[in-house]
N, C-alpha and C positions, 0 to 999 in steps of 0.2 A: 279765351273769350270767343267772340264771334268775328266772322269776316263778312264784309258787305261789298257788293259789287254793283256796277251799273255799266251800261254801254252808252257812250256819247258818240253820235254819228253826224257828220256834216259832209256835204258834197258841194262842189263849186257850181255844178250845173251850167257850165259855159259862161259864167259871169266874169267880168274884168277884174280878176284877183290882184294882178300886179298894180293896178291903179286904185286899189282899195275900194272898188265899186262892186261889192258882192254881198249877198244876204248873209246875215249872221244867224239865221234860223237853222236850228239843228234839232236832233231828236235825243231825248233821254229815254233809255229803255231799261227797265228794271226786271229782275229775275221772276217776279210774280206775274209779269205780262203787262204791267202798266207802261204806257208810253206818253210822254209829254213833248210838246214842241217848245223849245226854249230859244232864246235869242239874247243878244247884248241889251243892256239897259238903254232905253231911249235917252237917258241922262248922259250917256257916254257916246253912243253911236247914233247919228241922226237917221231919220226916215229918208229914203225908203230902204235902208240897209238893216233896219231893225223893225220890229212891230210890237206895239204896246200890248196887244192881246195875248202875247206869249209870255211865259214866265222867264225872268232873267236870274242869273246866279245870285244877285244881291237880294232879290225878293225871296228866293228859295232859302237863302241863309237866314233871313229874318223869320220866315215861316218855320224853318227847321227848329230854331231855338224855341219859338212859341209852342210848337207841337210837342216837342220833347218835354218842356215844362208842364204843359197841360196833361200829358199822359202820366207823369209822375204825380201831379197834384190829384188827379182823379183816383189813382191807385191808393194814395195815402188817405184821401177823404173816404173812400170805400172801406178801407181797412178800419178806420175810426168810426164807422157807422153813420156817416153823413150821406143822405140821399141827395144826389145832384141830378137835376132835370136838364140843365143846359149849361154850357160853358162857351162863351164867345170872347175872342180876343182879336183885336185889330192892331197887331204890333207894328212898330215903326223902327227903322234903322237909320242912323246917321253915318254917312260916309264923309270922312275928313282925314286930315293928316294926323298920324299917330305920333308918339313921342320920338320916334326915329325918323320923322319927316316923310313917311311912306303913306300913301293913300290906303285907307282900310276902313272897315266897318267898325268905327270906334265906339258906338253906343247903340244898344237896342232897348227899346222901351216896350214892356209887356204890360197890358192893362186889361186883365181878364174880368169879365162880368159873369158871375156864377149865380145860377138860380137853384136854390135848395128847396126841398119839400120834406114832408114828414115832421115828426115831433122833435127830432134831435137836429139842432142847427148849431153851427159853430159861432162862438163869439168872434168879434173882429180880431182879437188877439190870437185866438186859435186858428182862424183863417190865415192870418199873417204867418203863423208858425208853419202851417201846411205849405204855404207858398215858399217859405224859406227852405223847408225840407225838400220840396220839389226842385228848387234851384240848386241846392247842394248836391242832389243826386242826378241831375240832368247830364247825360253823357255829352251832349253837344256843348252845353255851357262849360263843362269841365275841360273841353277841348280847345277853347278859344280865349284870346286875350281881351275880347270885347267887353266893355262895361255893360252890364245888364241891369236895368232898373225895372222893378216890379211895382206897378201902381195898383193898389186895391182900395 
């Protein structure tokens, strides 16, 4: 299979690390050249040590599941001859205690809105089956214990 890498880089920049008064902002660097500023979730670490405008690992997890699902859905829809003009999802994730009593992302809800064009359009049942197939094939979904709900 494939190997995926990233570089995660943080620097103290003279802040008071020992007393927990330091920025959680850090860089995510990817092999294709993309760079993102990430930080801790403001639900976990208060300002000024985090910043809402930066991505946090929990948001990235939710987005990663949604993105993987979308890419498989688009592939299967294309294969079956359905023209898609747009796909929008605003996924949400719930962080709570899992069955082992550990805090985790226990549930992610994906609610895609798909706009089709052309003469061939899927029935609701066919669309559901495409989403099911996408979910079953999504590498990220297959890698986690999170409950994933797909609302269409």
